[in-house]
Steps between C-alpha positions, in 0.01 A plus 500: 500500500445566121147496347468314174221600264335198344508552123155341458310737741515830674563332837833553676643179651740524790843337460654340799844358562542175695562658838192725465290196409631322815430799718133532357438129549640508856283819587197331352574186706532698822179688446311176421648349820427790734145542365436125511435504121198730544601729211351338180687545178787673679742673256818696587665722247784760516532813298808698561497581883150386543331167597147440379267248678192363327238242600180469701420441857199528721633708786690828528713332767642248251559797257689685781699191587615458143615865506690445821678200368599680176631796693686294749683330215558821297504806729665718233249431232170668427202267536175507301252259649229442247362190675117522475288432808183328388 
């Protein structure tokens, strides 16, 4: 997936094709379903061979469950789980 640099800032913005967007949306839906929506502000991104998870939850169990769902769906990718437990 190419990275586009926004000409108005120093922020790199990921560029996704249609299939990648579908896969991201589907993974986000599966995580939300399996965790019963207990990850607030859930965000799923991909960078190269990595999946990044962001959001907030109130238990480590829910964070681990999100990890398991992502790995079950994408066993060959590296996972970075940045879901914050508050």
